[in-house]
Phi, psi and omega in degrees: 000143181236176178057221179303338183273352186284147171298333180288331173288324173301314179296330181291343177259011184296335178287346181261327182195170184266123180292141180218124178284139167265104193295328185280311180279343181061043166248178183225137178240173182238122178273139182231144171284151177257119191306139179068011178220160173275005185273172180220155171220185187220152177224157174287158179303133177287140001266348186222146173268136175228156181212166180274327186226096183294330184294349179250007182295320186296322178294320172305308182297316181297325189260006187285340177088182185250022172289340172262140178290314179205170175222135177227149178196165173242103182291153175313116182296349177255013179296160181269079178202170168236178183296323182298317181298314174310318179293327176296319185287320192250316174075309186280328181204125170212106180225145175297129187254302174216151174261118179280142173281130183229162178234130171272109186286356172283349179269146173306140178304321182292337176282328182286316187273133179297157175302317177302313184289327176297317181295317178296324179289319180299316179298310179301321185282358170286343177236341184252138175259146181234147181202161170271133178285114183294336185226075188307320185296345176265006182259006189304309186297313173302315182301317184294326179298320179289315185294325180290330174295318176297314183299314184291322187290330183247002180053051180277132177225172178071208182299330180295335180277351183049209181187168181298321174299317181298313185291327182302317180285321184293326179291354176247006178283132175305139180096354176283137175233129179247119177251137189236142172253133189237131171223132180058039179064019175235141178294124179239006177180159178202157181229129177255134174234153174242127177265137178213108180063237189261013187234138167254121180258124176292120183264294182216146183225129180210160188214157164283167179300320180293334176289322177295311184300326180273357180078031182301332178298324178291319183291323187284317177295321177295319177297315186297318176299318179286328180292320182273355191302331181248018180241336184220163175269326186231143160249138183241118183265000186080182179260197178273169183283145174104172181278340183241136178290137176225100187284356181265353186290164179295319175298322178291321181288327180289312177296324179300326180289350176252007197242160169244358179176192181230154180227128185283132169251139185255144169263119185240143179211149177218129176281120184261329177229099189289321178301312178291326178300313182297318178296317176298314179299316182294333183262357183267120184275355183243035183299139181235182174279000177290170170240134352291153190291338181279354177254152177290323184222160174292000000 
């Protein structure tokens, strides 16, 4: 497995939770301690769960036992399953969570990209050069300077913020692609992608302030589509930020301008130990509508 499905990707998140292999499907989840209790639960690797054999995922979940209170994940929206199968696997929760913006790479690029975005890309490329980073593992320090700006700008915390150690491991995972934007011989932005089968998944995108001002995001997305056009069938840019979709947001409009459609990602959950789950919910004063209900956020 490569990219998000790799054991090495799960290991890159080990400082946040403990990786655990699902042996039949060959996927990975992360075990977490539950604050104020001796219990543990599990989530799929952030941002997407992938496995080698989807047909055996239900056996892994059936056989995992009740030492974990619950399991929640967002399966790869391009995985080999349908909604009915997810319901067989999880039972307690299977709901459409986010619609990922995607591009069908069988379409001509000028048909994929909106007129506005093509214009912005042309303008940005008058000043910005773009390239593929030939040795991603040597890009760590430059990347961290960009990423720290992203984290501060958007106040990102927790597993979503990753860490230098996480990126050190991720930049050596098979399937990683790093695209770089350069201005005045200096890196002003970069985009990390993971290749998995016929799909290129946009992983993280970060810029210096000058990169934002020069429209480096337009330059990089235009370069990415041209780079991937003969390598994959789909580009997946992910959904919008937050628990609720907002099609009117600036990010939504930006991603829509590079897309040919949307692909639904599901939020799935299963209670593995009902007695403990009920106990946790009863004692938690901050029960929310998320799953699992005893946690504030997924």
